[in-house]
N, C-alpha and C positions, 0 to 999 in steps of 0.2 A: 520760566517761573514769573508768576505774575505776582508783583510787589502791589500790599495794599496801599490805601493813600498818604500812610505814614512814611512810605519811603518819599514819594514827591516832598516831602514837607521838611524832611532831611537834607534832601539836595537840594532843596530851593534855602535852607539856612547857610548852606556854603555858597551858593551862587550871590545871595545877598549881601554875604561878608564881604566881598568884592565889588559889589557893585556900590555906587556912590549916591547922593542924594541927585538934587535937579542942577542940570548944565544946560544953559540955551545954546553953549556955541560947544557942543562936543563934535567928532569927526563926524557923527553920523546926524547930527544936525541937534535938536533937544531930545535931551534923555533925563529921563527919572526912574531912578531904584534900577536902570539897568533897560528900562522900558523907552525903547525910542517914538518919536511923535508919531511917525508912520506904523508903527507898531500897535501904539495905543487906539489911533485912527481904527486899523483894522479891528480892535475889539471891541472899542464903540459902536460900528457899523454892524457887527457880529449881533450884537445886542440891541440894535435898532435906535442907538442912544445917538441924542448930538454929539458932533465932534467938539472937543475941547482941548485947551492947553495940557499937554502931559504935566506940566507942573502940579495940575489939580489932580492927579492919580491916587485914589485911596489904598491902603494895603489890601483892603477885600480885594479890588479891582487888579492889584498887582498879583495877588497871589492865584486870581483867576486866568487873567492873562498868561503868565507864564505854564499854567495847566494846560489851557487850551491851544493855545499858540506854540508850544514847546514840547511839553513834556508828551502828550498825547502824541502829535505828529509826528516826534521822533522814534516813538514806540519803545520810552524807555519803562515801561510798566512791564514789557516783556524782559526783564533783565534783571541778574541778581544786583542786591543793593549798590556794592561797590563799582560794577560797572556803570549801572542806573545812575548815579551820582556824577561819573563823569561823562557820560553821553550827554547828560541834561545840560550840564555846566557849557559844555561845547556847543551844544546849539544855539545857546544862550549867546556865546563867543563868536560861533561862526555861521551861524544859522542851521536849518534843520537838513539842509543838504549838503551842506558842510561837516556838521558831525556825521552824519551817514558816512561819507568819504573817509574819514578819520577810523570810525567805526570798521569799514570794509580793509583799510590796512592794516590795523589792530589785527583783526580776524586771519587775514591772509588767505591766499588761494579765490579769492571773489574779485569780479573786477571792480576797483575804484572809480565809478560812475557817480553815486550819490542817489541811486534808486536804489530802497528798499524792497527787492526782489526776492523771488524764492530761492535763488540762491544765497545771498545775504542772510535770510532765516535760518536755512538749514546750517551755515556755517556756525551762526549765533548758537542753535540749539547744540551743536556740538562744542561749544568752546564759551557758554555765559558763565564765566569766573572771574575770580578775582586775578589771575594770571592775565586773562585778556585786559581786563581794566588797567592794571599795570604798563603794558605794552600801548595800551590807549594814550595813555599820561606820556609816554617816551616819545610817542607820534608826535603829539602837541610840543613838549620841548625840542623836539629835532626839528619842527616846522619853524618856529620862533627863530631858530639860528640861522636857518637856510632863508629865510623872508629877510632878515637884516643885512645879508650877504648881498641879495639881490636889488635891495633896497636899503640903503646905508642909511638914509636920513630917518627911517625906524628905531635906529639903534635907542633915540631916545626913550622909547615906549619899552625895549627888551628886557629893563631889570623889573618892571613890574608885571611882563608877561609870565618872566620866567618863577618871579615869587609865587604867583597865583597858580602856577601847574606845580611848582614843588609844593606848595600847600596841599594840592588837591592828591598828588601822590601820597604825602604823609596820611593823610584822612584815610583812604583807602586803605593803605597800607596796615592799619590798626585793627580794619576790617577782616581780621586773618581768620576766622573761626569758620574755615570752610568744611561742608560737608562731605563725607565719603561719597554720597550719590552723584555730586555735580558741581561742587564749590559755591552752593548757594549758600549764603549769610543771614540768620537769624535777624531778623528786623528788629525784636529788642534789643538784641545784644550791642547792634551795631549803630543804634539810638542813643545807647548808654555811652558809644565810644565817640559821638560826634557833640552829647552833653558835655562828657568831660573836656574835649579840644575846648568849648567855647566858654566853659564855667570851671574855672580852677577850684570853684568851692565844691562842687560836686566830689572832686577828689578829698577834700578834708572830711566832707562827710561819711564818703566811704572808710576812710583812714580811722573815723570814728567809731563807726561801727564796728570794724575789725578789733578794736581796743575793747571796744563792749563785750565782745565775743569770747576775748581772751580769758577771761578769769573762769568760765564756764568751759572751756576746753582744758584750762589748768586742773578743774576740781575732777573731771572725766577722767586724766590721766592719772591723779592720785587716788582716785577710785578702782583703776584698774591695777597698779601697782599694789595697792592692798590685797585687791584679791589672789592675784600671782602669788604674793607672798603667802598667803595663807593655804592656797594651793599646794606649795612646795612643803609646807608643816605637816599637813596631811601625808603627802607622800612619803615623807622621812617616819613618820608614826608607822604607818602601814610596812613600811619597809622593816622598823624595828620589830613590829607584830611578828612578820615571816621569821625573822632570825628566831625569835624566843620562841616560836612552835618548833620550828625546826632542832632546838637543842632539847625541848622537852621530850622529843619522840626519841 
């Protein structure tokens, strides 16, 4: 299932929630909004623009760089929304090849080689659903633990990594309105879930709307009760007429 651009923006909203501002001394060098200097250089060159410090990256450039260098190359547009969100965020964290390996592990039955070939595509078409997205998240959680075991000095980062992965799992778990056709989730419904997660006022507004509707529902219920009562009276009257007619004969 190919998702519209709104799916990308929903995924980007989650990723940017966990990416900080400008940092000149990140592990991967200078980084801003999750975009490294090297990635920004690649983006600027692709646009035939002069290279400049990533500290000057604009919001429009951030969005377009993520779309052109992570979303599209990772083929997230082929996935249902929960899986697309997980795959995109993993592409940002581990690179497109790394995210493909995670996807292959979650799908199962295909080589975990980072090559999005025909076998991976076939496996994706057969399991493009929320269940795969949840397995994908678990693969990330397992990897974090294994990484710290192999490199104990990385334990300082573990809590932050796990918090991000668990938040991702919570988000896609909200997107549980799978269709009987294949587990695809409606974008409009999942966008609502994402907005509600990041904007608590949305829940308050929803509650207010429900309260506004409740008097109308109450009135409709009262009308139904009155109609049922009148029908019962008519039935009783008819029964009395039948009895009277029988007695007169």
